[in-house]
ROMI-249107 format. One record per atom (N, C-alpha, C): x, z, y; atom name. Coordinates in Angstrom, 2 decimals. Each point is the difference from the previous one (the first is absolute). Example, Ala and Ser with C-alpha at 12.3 -4.5 7.8 and 13.67 -1.06 7.14 Angstrom:
BEGIN
{c1->13.19 c3->7.80 c2->-5.69 atom->N}
{c1->-0.89 c3->0.00 c2->1.19 atom->CA}
{c1->0.90 c3->0.00 c2->1.20 atom->C}
{c1->-0.35 c3->-0.72 c2->1.05 atom->N}
{c1->0.82 c3->0.06 c2->1.19 atom->CA}
{c1->-0.77 c3->0.73 c2->1.09 atom->C}
***
This chain:
BEGIN
{c1->15.36 c3->-47.99 c2->2.99 atom->N}
{c1->-0.07 c3->0.31 c2->1.42 atom->CA}
{c1->-1.14 c3->0.89 c2->0.66 atom->C}
{c1->-0.84 c3->-0.84 c2->-0.33 atom->N}
{c1->-2.12 c3->0.68 c2->0.18 atom->CA}
{c1->-0.14 c3->0.72 c2->-0.79 atom->C}
{c1->0.54 c3->0.29 c2->-1.32 atom->N}
{c1->-0.37 c3->0.78 c2->-0.32 atom->CA}
{c1->0.77 c3->0.88 c2->-0.16 atom->C}
{c1->1.31 c3->0.49 c2->0.20 atom->N}
{c1->0.90 c3->0.85 c2->0.67 atom->CA}
{c1->-0.77 c3->0.89 c2->1.02 atom->C}
{c1->-0.09 c3->-0.67 c2->0.87 atom->N}
{c1->-0.37 c3->0.12 c2->1.81 atom->CA}
{c1->-1.38 c3->1.02 c2->-0.36 atom->C}
{c1->-1.07 c3->-0.77 c2->-0.97 atom->N}
{c1->-1.28 c3->0.40 c2->0.01 atom->CA}
{c1->-0.07 c3->1.95 c2->-0.88 atom->C}
{c1->1.07 c3->-0.07 c2->-0.80 atom->N}
{c1->0.46 c3->0.78 c2->-0.30 atom->CA}
{c1->-0.47 c3->1.47 c2->0.54 atom->C}
{c1->1.39 c3->-0.58 c2->1.19 atom->N}
{c1->0.87 c3->1.03 c2->0.81 atom->CA}
{c1->-1.52 c3->0.74 c2->0.74 atom->C}
{c1->-0.14 c3->-0.36 c2->0.41 atom->N}
{c1->-1.15 c3->-0.44 c2->0.84 atom->CA}
{c1->-1.22 c3->1.42 c2->-0.80 atom->C}
{c1->-0.64 c3->-0.53 c2->-1.33 atom->N}
{c1->-0.59 c3->0.54 c2->-0.09 atom->CA}
{c1->0.65 c3->1.33 c2->0.01 atom->C}
{c1->1.04 c3->0.80 c2->-0.98 atom->N}
{c1->0.54 c3->0.74 c2->-0.17 atom->CA}
{c1->0.75 c3->0.67 c2->1.52 atom->C}
{c1->0.21 c3->-0.35 c2->0.68 atom->N}
{c1->-0.03 c3->0.51 c2->1.01 atom->CA}
{c1->-1.49 c3->0.24 c2->0.69 atom->C}
{c1->-0.72 c3->-0.29 c2->0.12 atom->N}
{c1->-1.49 c3->0.21 c2->0.68 atom->CA}
{c1->-0.64 c3->1.62 c2->-1.09 atom->C}
{c1->0.56 c3->-0.55 c2->-1.10 atom->N}
{c1->-0.58 c3->1.87 c2->-1.12 atom->CA}
{c1->0.24 c3->1.21 c2->0.91 atom->C}
{c1->-1.19 c3->0.88 c2->0.19 atom->N}
{c1->0.51 c3->1.77 c2->-0.40 atom->CA}
{c1->0.50 c3->0.39 c2->-0.27 atom->C}
{c1->1.08 c3->0.61 c2->0.25 atom->N}
{c1->0.70 c3->0.57 c2->-0.56 atom->CA}
{c1->-0.30 c3->1.41 c2->-0.33 atom->C}
{c1->0.05 c3->1.00 c2->-1.44 atom->N}
{c1->-1.06 c3->0.48 c2->0.00 atom->CA}
{c1->1.06 c3->1.24 c2->-0.04 atom->C}
{c1->-1.11 c3->1.22 c2->0.71 atom->N}
{c1->1.05 c3->1.02 c2->0.68 atom->CA}
{c1->-0.34 c3->1.09 c2->-1.39 atom->C}
{c1->0.53 c3->1.04 c2->0.12 atom->N}
{c1->0.19 c3->1.32 c2->-1.13 atom->CA}
{c1->-1.78 c3->0.60 c2->-0.07 atom->C}
{c1->0.17 c3->0.88 c2->-0.79 atom->N}
{c1->-1.64 c3->0.51 c2->-0.65 atom->CA}
{c1->0.66 c3->1.34 c2->0.30 atom->C}
{c1->-0.22 c3->1.19 c2->0.25 atom->N}
{c1->-0.25 c3->1.55 c2->0.31 atom->CA}
{c1->-0.90 c3->0.52 c2->-0.08 atom->C}
{c1->0.31 c3->0.75 c2->-1.49 atom->N}
{c1->-1.25 c3->1.03 c2->-0.15 atom->CA}
{c1->0.13 c3->1.16 c2->0.36 atom->C}
{c1->-1.37 c3->0.36 c2->0.04 atom->N}
{c1->0.01 c3->1.55 c2->0.99 atom->CA}
{c1->-0.68 c3->0.17 c2->-1.06 atom->C}
{c1->0.33 c3->1.34 c2->-0.68 atom->N}
{c1->-0.92 c3->1.18 c2->-0.85 atom->CA}
{c1->0.55 c3->1.21 c2->-0.11 atom->C}
{c1->-0.62 c3->1.21 c2->0.27 atom->N}
{c1->0.35 c3->1.03 c2->-0.19 atom->CA}
{c1->1.10 c3->0.71 c2->-0.99 atom->C}
{c1->0.12 c3->-0.49 c2->-1.08 atom->N}
{c1->1.47 c3->-0.20 c2->-0.57 atom->CA}
{c1->1.57 c3->-0.43 c2->0.22 atom->C}
{c1->-0.55 c3->-1.50 c2->1.06 atom->N}
{c1->0.97 c3->-0.82 c2->0.59 atom->CA}
{c1->0.84 c3->0.57 c2->0.52 atom->C}
{c1->1.17 c3->-0.91 c2->0.32 atom->N}
{c1->0.78 c3->0.39 c2->0.57 atom->CA}
{c1->-0.59 c3->-0.38 c2->1.76 atom->C}
{c1->-0.44 c3->-1.41 c2->0.14 atom->N}
{c1->-1.09 c3->0.49 c2->1.57 atom->CA}
{c1->-1.19 c3->0.40 c2->-0.96 atom->C}
{c1->-0.42 c3->1.18 c2->1.38 atom->N}
{c1->-1.28 c3->1.29 c2->-0.67 atom->CA}
{c1->-0.31 c3->-0.45 c2->0.92 atom->C}
{c1->-0.51 c3->-0.40 c2->1.28 atom->N}
{c1->-0.61 c3->-0.22 c2->0.73 atom->CA}
{c1->0.23 c3->-1.44 c2->0.77 atom->C}
{c1->-1.56 c3->-0.36 c2->0.96 atom->N}
{c1->-0.22 c3->-1.77 c2->-0.21 atom->CA}
{c1->1.09 c3->-0.07 c2->1.92 atom->C}
{c1->0.44 c3->1.10 c2->0.42 atom->N}
{c1->0.72 c3->0.03 c2->1.38 atom->CA}
{c1->1.04 c3->-0.43 c2->-1.01 atom->C}
{c1->0.90 c3->0.50 c2->-0.17 atom->N}
{c1->1.30 c3->-0.16 c2->-1.12 atom->CA}
{c1->-0.25 c3->-1.40 c2->-0.23 atom->C}
{c1->-0.65 c3->-0.16 c2->-0.73 atom->N}
{c1->0.28 c3->-1.72 c2->-0.23 atom->CA}
{c1->-0.10 c3->-0.32 c2->0.65 atom->C}
{c1->-1.64 c3->-0.67 c2->0.98 atom->N}
{c1->0.31 c3->-1.02 c2->1.71 atom->CA}
{c1->1.70 c3->0.56 c2->0.27 atom->C}
{c1->0.33 c3->1.38 c2->0.63 atom->N}
{c1->1.09 c3->-0.30 c2->0.45 atom->CA}
{c1->1.23 c3->-0.96 c2->-0.48 atom->C}
{c1->0.19 c3->0.30 c2->-1.57 atom->N}
{c1->0.78 c3->-0.40 c2->-0.40 atom->CA}
{c1->-0.30 c3->-1.70 c2->-0.93 atom->C}
{c1->-1.00 c3->-0.92 c2->0.71 atom->N}
{c1->-0.51 c3->-1.00 c2->-0.17 atom->CA}
{c1->0.69 c3->-1.05 c2->1.27 atom->C}
{c1->0.16 c3->-1.72 c2->-0.98 atom->N}
{c1->0.07 c3->-0.47 c2->1.43 atom->CA}
{c1->-1.30 c3->-0.67 c2->-0.11 atom->C}
{c1->-0.35 c3->-1.40 c2->0.46 atom->N}
{c1->-0.16 c3->-1.34 c2->0.21 atom->CA}
{c1->-0.44 c3->-0.22 c2->-0.91 atom->C}
{c1->-1.07 c3->-0.63 c2->-1.19 atom->N}
{c1->-0.53 c3->-0.38 c2->-0.91 atom->CA}
{c1->0.33 c3->1.19 c2->-0.79 atom->C}
{c1->-0.01 c3->0.63 c2->-0.04 atom->N}
{c1->0.52 c3->1.76 c2->-1.36 atom->CA}
{c1->-1.84 c3->0.24 c2->-0.30 atom->C}
{c1->0.08 c3->0.59 c2->-1.14 atom->N}
{c1->-1.62 c3->0.04 c2->-0.65 atom->CA}
{c1->0.59 c3->1.25 c2->-0.11 atom->C}
{c1->-1.32 c3->1.21 c2->0.18 atom->N}
{c1->0.27 c3->1.77 c2->-0.38 atom->CA}
{c1->-1.59 c3->-0.12 c2->-0.76 atom->C}
{c1->0.56 c3->0.32 c2->-0.76 atom->N}
{c1->-1.62 c3->0.31 c2->-1.38 atom->CA}
{c1->-0.10 c3->1.33 c2->0.51 atom->C}
{c1->-0.58 c3->1.19 c2->-0.33 atom->N}
{c1->0.26 c3->1.09 c2->0.11 atom->CA}
{c1->-1.61 c3->-0.26 c2->-0.82 atom->C}
{c1->0.90 c3->1.27 c2->-1.08 atom->N}
{c1->-0.12 c3->0.74 c2->-1.28 atom->CA}
{c1->-2.01 c3->1.12 c2->-0.26 atom->C}
{c1->-0.36 c3->-0.65 c2->-0.47 atom->N}
{c1->-1.58 c3->1.23 c2->-0.30 atom->CA}
{c1->0.68 c3->2.04 c2->0.48 atom->C}
{c1->-0.76 c3->0.11 c2->0.70 atom->N}
{c1->0.74 c3->1.53 c2->0.89 atom->CA}
{c1->-0.72 c3->0.64 c2->0.82 atom->C}
{c1->0.73 c3->0.90 c2->0.34 atom->N}
{c1->-1.07 c3->0.52 c2->1.44 atom->CA}
{c1->1.57 c3->0.11 c2->0.24 atom->C}
{c1->-0.33 c3->-0.57 c2->2.00 atom->N}
{c1->1.71 c3->-0.33 c2->1.06 atom->CA}
{c1->-0.76 c3->1.03 c2->1.20 atom->C}
{c1->0.80 c3->0.48 c2->0.98 atom->N}
{c1->-0.49 c3->0.45 c2->0.83 atom->CA}
{c1->1.20 c3->-1.19 c2->0.92 atom->C}
{c1->-0.92 c3->-0.10 c2->1.36 atom->N}
{c1->1.20 c3->-1.15 c2->0.71 atom->CA}
{c1->-0.65 c3->0.33 c2->1.34 atom->C}
{c1->1.23 c3->-0.79 c2->0.82 atom->N}
{c1->-1.05 c3->-0.01 c2->1.79 atom->CA}
{c1->1.44 c3->-0.72 c2->0.65 atom->C}
{c1->-1.09 c3->-0.43 c2->1.00 atom->N}
{c1->0.97 c3->-0.75 c2->1.01 atom->CA}
{c1->0.84 c3->-1.11 c2->-0.64 atom->C}
{c1->-0.29 c3->-0.48 c2->-1.11 atom->N}
{c1->0.99 c3->-1.18 c2->0.14 atom->CA}
{c1->0.01 c3->-1.74 c2->0.46 atom->C}
{c1->0.55 c3->-0.07 c2->0.44 atom->N}
{c1->-0.05 c3->-1.43 c2->0.63 atom->CA}
{c1->1.23 c3->-0.93 c2->-0.46 atom->C}
{c1->-1.69 c3->-1.65 c2->-0.09 atom->N}
{c1->0.76 c3->-0.96 c2->-0.96 atom->CA}
{c1->0.34 c3->-0.43 c2->0.90 atom->C}
{c1->1.13 c3->-1.00 c2->-0.08 atom->N}
{c1->0.30 c3->-0.66 c2->1.24 atom->CA}
{c1->0.31 c3->-1.06 c2->-0.72 atom->C}
{c1->0.22 c3->-0.38 c2->-1.07 atom->N}
{c1->0.59 c3->-1.45 c2->-0.72 atom->CA}
{c1->-0.81 c3->-0.50 c2->-1.06 atom->C}
{c1->-0.40 c3->-0.98 c2->-0.20 atom->N}
{c1->-1.14 c3->-1.04 c2->-0.83 atom->CA}
{c1->0.76 c3->0.90 c2->-1.71 atom->C}
{c1->-0.39 c3->0.74 c2->-0.41 atom->N}
{c1->-0.41 c3->0.47 c2->-1.43 atom->CA}
{c1->-1.57 c3->-0.04 c2->-0.56 atom->C}
{c1->0.41 c3->0.70 c2->-0.91 atom->N}
{c1->-1.44 c3->-0.19 c2->-1.55 atom->CA}
{c1->0.71 c3->1.10 c2->-0.64 atom->C}
{c1->-1.25 c3->1.00 c2->0.14 atom->N}
{c1->-0.18 c3->0.90 c2->-0.30 atom->CA}
{c1->-1.69 c3->0.25 c2->-1.29 atom->C}
{c1->0.25 c3->0.43 c2->-0.21 atom->N}
{c1->-0.56 c3->0.01 c2->-1.89 atom->CA}
{c1->-0.82 c3->0.84 c2->-0.63 atom->C}
{c1->-0.91 c3->0.87 c2->0.22 atom->N}
{c1->-0.49 c3->1.33 c2->-0.65 atom->CA}
{c1->-0.42 c3->-0.25 c2->-1.69 atom->C}
{c1->0.56 c3->0.61 c2->-0.95 atom->N}
{c1->-0.30 c3->-0.24 c2->-1.30 atom->CA}
{c1->-0.46 c3->0.88 c2->-0.84 atom->C}
{c1->-1.13 c3->0.25 c2->-0.34 atom->N}
{c1->-1.36 c3->0.34 c2->-0.48 atom->CA}
{c1->-0.26 c3->1.61 c2->0.68 atom->C}
{c1->-0.11 c3->-1.08 c2->1.18 atom->N}
{c1->-0.53 c3->0.56 c2->1.30 atom->CA}
{c1->0.91 c3->1.67 c2->0.51 atom->C}
{c1->1.01 c3->0.28 c2->0.42 atom->N}
{c1->0.44 c3->1.02 c2->1.04 atom->CA}
{c1->-0.17 c3->0.98 c2->1.26 atom->C}
{c1->-0.45 c3->0.63 c2->0.18 atom->N}
{c1->-0.71 c3->0.23 c2->0.87 atom->CA}
{c1->1.47 c3->1.13 c2->1.05 atom->C}
{c1->0.01 c3->-0.98 c2->0.86 atom->N}
{c1->0.59 c3->0.65 c2->1.21 atom->CA}
{c1->-0.66 c3->0.69 c2->1.25 atom->C}
{c1->-0.07 c3->1.55 c2->0.37 atom->N}
{c1->-0.10 c3->0.38 c2->1.02 atom->CA}
{c1->0.50 c3->0.51 c2->0.76 atom->C}
{c1->-1.04 c3->-0.40 c2->1.23 atom->N}
{c1->1.37 c3->0.85 c2->1.45 atom->CA}
{c1->-0.15 c3->1.19 c2->-0.23 atom->C}
{c1->1.12 c3->-0.26 c2->0.81 atom->N}
{c1->0.55 c3->1.73 c2->0.37 atom->CA}
{c1->-0.03 c3->0.25 c2->0.86 atom->C}
{c1->-0.47 c3->1.58 c2->0.58 atom->N}
{c1->-0.85 c3->0.90 c2->1.23 atom->CA}
{c1->-0.83 c3->-1.44 c2->0.88 atom->C}
{c1->-1.17 c3->-1.33 c2->-0.73 atom->N}
{c1->-0.34 c3->-0.56 c2->0.48 atom->CA}
{c1->0.71 c3->-0.70 c2->1.00 atom->C}
{c1->1.09 c3->-0.09 c2->-0.34 atom->N}
{c1->0.23 c3->-1.08 c2->0.69 atom->CA}
{c1->-0.01 c3->-1.92 c2->-0.61 atom->C}
{c1->0.28 c3->-1.13 c2->0.56 atom->N}
{c1->-0.17 c3->-1.24 c2->-0.95 atom->CA}
{c1->1.27 c3->0.16 c2->-0.88 atom->C}
{c1->0.09 c3->-0.86 c2->-0.52 atom->N}
{c1->0.37 c3->-0.27 c2->-0.97 atom->CA}
{c1->1.09 c3->-1.19 c2->-0.32 atom->C}
{c1->-0.60 c3->-1.03 c2->0.37 atom->N}
{c1->0.56 c3->-1.51 c2->0.51 atom->CA}
{c1->-0.86 c3->-0.59 c2->1.40 atom->C}
{c1->1.66 c3->-0.56 c2->0.39 atom->N}
{c1->-0.56 c3->-0.79 c2->1.15 atom->CA}
{c1->1.03 c3->-1.19 c2->0.03 atom->C}
{c1->-0.93 c3->-0.95 c2->-0.13 atom->N}
{c1->0.96 c3->-1.59 c2->0.02 atom->CA}
{c1->0.17 c3->-0.49 c2->0.96 atom->C}
{c1->1.33 c3->-0.39 c2->0.14 atom->N}
{c1->0.02 c3->-0.12 c2->2.21 atom->CA}
{c1->0.44 c3->-2.06 c2->-1.01 atom->C}
***
């Protein structure tokens, strides 16, 4: 009985794995803003190598953003690129 209870508590304490969204110039998600809007808490966004233009992206949920092979994100018209709330 103790082993069953311990097992249930262990499984319940494990974080749920989120979804990984891939951003690349030729992907369905071809900009960071789309990926952030599509993501949910706990998701990961991988931004592949490339040059992207973005502005006023608001991150208001716990997500992970990973750059792969040094992607470049340039601000549009001198605006802020990302705001984290």
